[in-house]
N, C-alpha and C positions, 0 to 999 in steps of 0.2 A: 261532080257533086261537092259543094262547098259546105262549110260549117253552118250550123243553124238551120239546116234543112230537115224536113221530117224523116228523111231516110236515115239520118244520124241518130234518131231517137231509138234507143234500145233499153230494155229493162236491165237492171243490175244483175250480175251473175248471182246464182243461188248462194246464199250464205254471206253475201256482201251487202253492206249497208250503204245507202246513198249519202248518209249523214252520220259517219262513224262517231263523231263527238257528241251527237245529239243536240238538242236545243240548248243554247247556252243558258246556264242558270244565273239568275240575277237575284240574289238574296239581299235586296236593297234595304228592306226593313231590318233584317237580322244584323247586317253590317252597321246600320245606323244605331241600333240598340247597343251593340257591343262597344261602339265608339263612345256613346254617351255614358254607358256604365263604367268605362275605364277612365273617363275624364274626371278631373278633380273639381270639388266644390270650393267655396271660399274658405272652408274649414281645413282644406288640405286632404280630406278623405274622398275617396271615389264614391260615386253613387252606388256602386255594387256593395261597398263596405257599409254604407248607410242603410241600404235595404237589408243586408244581413243582420245589422244591429237591431233593426225593427223586428225582424222575425224572431230573434233571440229574446227580445223583450216580451213578445207575445207568448213564446214558449214558457218563459219564466212565470207568466201570469196564469199558466194552465191551459193555453190554447192547444188542444190535442192535434189539430191539423198542422200547426207550426212545429210542434214536437216531432210529428211523423215526417214532415218535410225535411227538417234538419237531419234526422236520423237516416232517412233514405239517401240524402245527398252526401252525407259524410261517411256512412258505413255501408251503403248499398241496401237495396231492398231485400228483405228476408225471403228465403226460398219458400215456395209454397209446395206442399206435397199433395198429390192427388192420386187416386187409384182409378183405373179403368177396368170395368168388368163387362165383357161383351161375349155374346154368343150369336151364332148366325144359323139361319136355316138354309140348307143346300139341297136342292132336288127333293123337297118335301120332308127331309129328315134333319135332325139337329146335328151340327158338326160337333164331334166329340172334343171336349176340353182336355188339355194335358193333365196327367195325373200328378198330384203333389207328392213329393217325397216326405218321409217323416221329418219332424222338426229337428233341426241341427244338421241335416244333410244338405239342405239348400237346393235350389233349382227345381226343375221339373223333368219328368222323363217321358 
């Protein structure tokens, strides 16, 4: 039995990938944009610097979206706090919620 015969076709062992590297990623557009943004204009400023200057001008004119974008990119997005209050029905009855300790003691019991 030689190579290329149907007898040689076997499934991969369990937990083994036939293509461990996966499909090769080609971020052609992203790479082209990065290269263009890093290149200099006739003024000696990069296109990225020029775009940043325009966003700052918009922010100074009161454009809230520009202000928010600049703040998010320089200081990070602010944390959002949310509370989840849930109860569940189990076999026709309500699942008891944990009791709260008095204020100042923290936690639940």
